[in-house]
Backbone as CSV, one residue per row, in Angstrom:
resi,resn,N_x,N_y,N_z,CA_x,CA_y,CA_z,C_x,C_y,C_z
1,MET,78.718,154.693,-56.296,79.335,154.708,-57.436,78.719,156.094,-58.177
2,ASP,79.358,157.071,-58.418,78.547,158.293,-58.989,78.447,157.954,-60.675
3,GLN,77.929,158.537,-61.361,77.904,158.295,-63.464,79.293,158.285,-63.498
4,PHE,80.215,159.360,-63.711,81.285,159.301,-64.412,82.174,157.980,-63.700
5,THR,82.257,157.734,-62.674,83.374,156.859,-62.237,82.620,155.635,-62.944
6,GLU,81.336,155.243,-63.114,80.979,153.875,-63.587,81.884,154.394,-65.400
7,ASP,81.646,155.315,-66.041,82.079,155.320,-66.655,83.212,155.247,-67.470
8,VAL,84.158,156.226,-66.283,85.426,155.328,-66.466,86.240,154.235,-66.352
9,PHE,85.208,153.296,-65.338,86.019,151.993,-65.063,85.313,151.454,-66.753
10,GLY,84.030,151.618,-66.794,83.481,151.215,-68.319,84.438,151.260,-69.926
11,TRP,84.911,152.369,-69.466,85.995,153.056,-70.719,87.336,151.815,-70.364
12,MET,87.806,151.627,-69.157,88.848,150.830,-68.907,88.912,149.332,-69.232
13,SER,87.718,148.897,-69.006,87.714,147.655,-68.974,87.423,147.538,-70.935
14,ARG,86.967,148.364,-71.485,87.186,148.177,-72.960,87.918,148.031,-73.443
15,LEU,88.967,149.620,-73.239,89.840,149.896,-73.651,90.777,148.383,-73.181
16,ASP,90.990,147.506,-72.309,91.922,146.536,-71.760,91.926,145.201,-72.850
17,GLY,89.964,145.444,-72.677,89.838,144.197,-73.728,90.507,144.279,-75.342
18,MET,90.501,145.815,-75.774,91.026,145.842,-77.098,92.577,145.633,-77.017
19,ILE,93.112,146.271,-75.901,94.566,145.689,-75.669,95.079,144.663,-76.041
20,GLN,94.435,143.801,-75.512,94.616,142.228,-75.203,94.454,141.711,-76.285
21,SER,93.361,142.338,-77.205,92.690,141.234,-78.228,93.746,142.130,-79.605
22,ILE,94.303,143.124,-79.062,95.859,143.649,-80.236,96.824,142.977,-80.116
23,PHE,97.604,142.771,-78.873,98.351,141.649,-78.464,98.652,140.071,-78.739
24,LEU,97.131,140.010,-78.140,97.033,138.079,-78.953,97.051,138.020,-80.343
25,GLY,96.822,138.984,-81.437,96.746,139.213,-82.873,98.318,139.448,-82.886
26,ILE,99.089,140.402,-82.348,100.188,140.004,-82.834,101.202,138.997,-82.167
27,GLY,100.738,138.671,-80.855,101.574,137.350,-80.551,100.826,136.077,-81.359
C-alpha cells in the first residue's frame, strides 16, 4: 500500500472510533 492509502485507512479507522464513541455517548 502506498502512503496515501495508509493515511486514508488511518483516517477512516479514527473516524469510525469517534462515531462509535458518539453513538455510545448518545445511547
